[in-house]
GUDO-224571 format. One record per residue (C-alpha): residue in three letters; x, y negated, z; residue number from 1. Coordinates in pm, whole numbers, plus 50000, padded with zeros to 5 digits. Layout:
<nodes>
  resn      X      Y      Z  resi
   ALA      X      Y      Z   NUM
...
</nodes>
This chain:
<nodes>
  resn      X      Y      Z  resi
   UNK  81859  01226  21295     1
   UNK  81938  01586  21382     2
   UNK  81996  01733  21725     3
   UNK  82329  01920  21722     4
   UNK  82503  02135  21984     5
   UNK  82879  02191  21966     6
   UNK  82998  02501  22152     7
   UNK  83361  02477  22268     8
   UNK  83569  02789  22323     9
   UNK  83895  02847  22136    10
   UNK  83960  02541  21918    11
   UNK  83897  02287  22193    12
   UNK  84055  01975  22045    13
   UNK  83894  02031  21706    14
   UNK  83552  02096  21863    15
   UNK  83561  01778  22071    16
   UNK  83675  01574  21769    17
   UNK  83393  01720  21561    18
   UNK  83139  01636  21833    19
   UNK  83252  01274  21838    20
   UNK  83242  01251  21458    21
   UNK  82897  01403  21428    22
   UNK  82754  01163  21684    23
   UNK  82762  00876  21433    24
   UNK  82436  00983  21269    25
   UNK  82311  01254  21504    26
   UNK  82221  01333  21863    27
   UNK  82509  01555  21982    28
   UNK  82561  01756  22303    29
   UNK  82884  01944  22374    30
   UNK  82897  02267  22577    31
   UNK  83227  02405  22708    32
   UNK  83197  02781  22758    33
   UNK  83387  03020  22986    34
   UNK  83719  02838  23018    35
   UNK  83894  02528  23137    36
   UNK  83975  02253  22891    37
   UNK  84343  02242  22802    38
   UNK  84546  01940  22910    39
   UNK  84657  01757  22596    40
   UNK  84662  01402  22463    41
   UNK  84410  01488  22187    42
   UNK  84164  01638  22433    43
   UNK  84202  01346  22674    44
   UNK  84139  01096  22394    45
   UNK  83831  01284  22275    46
   UNK  83693  01315  22631    47
   UNK  83735  00941  22674    48
   UNK  83541  00879  22350    49
   UNK  83269  01125  22454    50
   UNK  83221  00944  22785    51
   UNK  83223  00599  22621    52
   UNK  82962  00711  22367    53
   UNK  82760  00876  22646    54
   UNK  82733  01209  22467    55
   UNK  82602  01508  22660    56
   UNK  82896  01707  22798    57
   UNK  82826  02028  22989    58
   UNK  83005  02341  23108    59
   UNK  82906  02684  23237    60
   UNK  83209  02713  23464    61
   UNK  83325  02525  23772    62
   UNK  83678  02508  23627    63
   UNK  83603  02182  23443    64
   UNK  83593  01913  23708    65
   UNK  83397  01599  23624    66
   UNK  83180  01776  23366    67
   UNK  82819  01858  23444    68
   UNK  82773  02226  23533    69
   UNK  82476  02415  23385    70
   UNK  82432  02794  23428    71
   UNK  82468  02999  23109    72
   UNK  82100  03104  23120    73
   UNK  81989  02739  23123    74
   UNK  82223  02653  22837    75
   UNK  82075  02941  22635    76
   UNK  81727  02796  22683    77
   UNK  81848  02449  22581    78
   UNK  82009  02579  22261    79
   UNK  81664  02667  22126    80
   UNK  81591  02293  22099    81
   UNK  81875  02213  21855    82
   UNK  81856  02183  21476    83
   UNK  82216  02300  21436    84
   UNK  82464  02480  21662    85
   UNK  82836  02465  21576    86
   UNK  83058  02721  21752    87
   UNK  83432  02655  21786    88
</nodes>
């Protein structure tokens, strides 16, 4: 089992979907960087799956209500612990 971080920026829906898919055989955490998640049906569905599967979901901005805030410096330190990092 690998430890994977998914970094969400531009392709938000695709990144969340990928995080959910990778969680089948891996330990996955998802980090939303520098922006608010868009409001769409796809994103809402993926967020629901992420919460049901109890994946790690974090953000470095207060714009994303209901998602655990972690300062960018702390996220950078955490990223050193992952086997793979997937930026979107």
